[in-house]
C-alpha positions as semicolon CSV with decimal commas, in nm:
position;residue;x (nm);y (nm);z (nm)
1;X;-1,688;-1,376;-4,627
2;X;-1,778;-1,059;-4,442
3;X;-2,111;-1,219;-4,354
4;X;-1,933;-1,517;-4,194
5;X;-1,726;-1,283;-3,977
6;X;-2,040;-1,101;-3,865
7;X;-2,195;-1,432;-3,756
8;X;-1,896;-1,495;-3,527
9;X;-1,909;-1,147;-3,369
10;X;-2,189;-1,220;-3,116
11;X;-2,015;-1,542;-3,011
12;X;-1,685;-1,359;-2,962
13;X;-1,858;-1,079;-2,768
14;X;-2,035;-1,330;-2,541
15;X;-1,705;-1,508;-2,479
16;X;-1,528;-1,179;-2,395
17;X;-1,817;-1,080;-2,169
18;X;-1,794;-1,415;-1,988
19;X;-1,421;-1,380;-1,932
20;X;-1,464;-1,025;-1,802
21;X;-1,741;-1,136;-1,564
22;X;-1,522;-1,416;-1,431
23;X;-1,239;-1,170;-1,369
24;X;-1,474;-0,923;-1,204
25;X;-1,622;-1,175;-0,960
26;X;-1,360;-1,440;-0,893
27;X;-1,013;-1,297;-0,947
28;X;-0,805;-1,152;-0,662
29;X;-0,949;-0,815;-0,554
30;X;-1,276;-0,897;-0,726
31;X;-1,626;-0,842;-0,595
32;X;-1,620;-1,152;-0,373
33;X;-1,299;-1,036;-0,203
34;X;-1,449;-0,691;-0,160
35;X;-1,758;-0,836;0,010
36;X;-1,540;-1,042;0,244
37;X;-1,334;-0,733;0,325
38;X;-1,650;-0,532;0,400
39;X;-1,772;-0,801;0,638
40;X;-1,433;-0,811;0,815
41;X;-1,429;-0,431;0,837
42;X;-1,773;-0,432;0,999
43;X;-1,650;-0,682;1,260
44;X;-1,342;-0,471;1,330
45;X;-1,550;-0,154;1,364
46;X;-1,781;-0,331;1,610
47;X;-1,485;-0,458;1,815
48;X;-1,324;-0,114;1,803
49;X;-1,642;0,047;1,936
50;X;-1,651;-0,199;2,227
51;X;-1,290;-0,119;2,308
52;X;-1,359;0,255;2,289
53;X;-1,644;0,217;2,540
54;X;-1,419;0,015;2,771
55;X;-1,146;0,278;2,745
56;X;-1,394;0,554;2,824
57;X;-1,503;0,371;3,140
58;X;-1,142;0,322;3,244
59;X;-1,062;0,689;3,181
60;X;-1,360;0,792;3,393
61;X;-1,249;0,557;3,670
62;X;-0,895;0,695;3,663
63;X;-1,025;1,053;3,672
64;X;-1,252;0,969;3,965
65;X;-0,969;0,807;4,159
66;X;-0,739;1,103;4,087
67;X;-0,992;1,356;4,216
68;X;-1,143;1,167;4,511
69;X;-0,911;1,062;4,791
70;X;-1,181;0,852;4,954
71;X;-1,191;0,638;4,641
72;X;-0,821;0,563;4,678
73;X;-0,866;0,487;5,047
74;X;-1,163;0,261;4,981
75;X;-0,977;0,072;4,710
76;X;-0,668;0,032;4,929
77;X;-0,879;-0,104;5,215
78;X;-1,076;-0,344;4,995
79;X;-0,797;-0,476;4,774
80;X;-0,487;-0,446;4,991
81;X;-0,632;-0,475;5,343
82;X;-0,473;-0,146;5,450
83;X;-0,571;0,031;5,772
84;X;-0,519;0,386;5,900
85;X;-0,284;0,474;6,183
86;X;-0,454;0,423;6,516
87;X;-0,710;0,177;6,378
88;X;-0,735;-0,177;6,500
89;X;-0,803;-0,448;6,247
90;X;-1,015;-0,742;6,351
91;X;-1,040;-1,045;6,127
92;X;-1,340;-1,267;6,186
93;X;-1,286;-1,623;6,069
94;X;-1,561;-1,777;5,859
95;X;-1,704;-2,113;5,954
């Protein structure tokens, strides 16, 4: 009788091992979910780095405009069509 129980032990252990492997790989928060989360994290880190670079450029531009009056004047002339007092503005029509 004890011998019959010992014959079943490897089968039971293999079955338990199979169930544990299934849980490890395919259940919620398993290895597959972790790999998906790592991939998503890498994409977010990449996007975050792009946004950081863009922010740095914008900060530099703001600092330049704050410290250089000619930059403000140039931007006002180009974007808003502003002129100084005493200047005459001539607009040449395009053909």
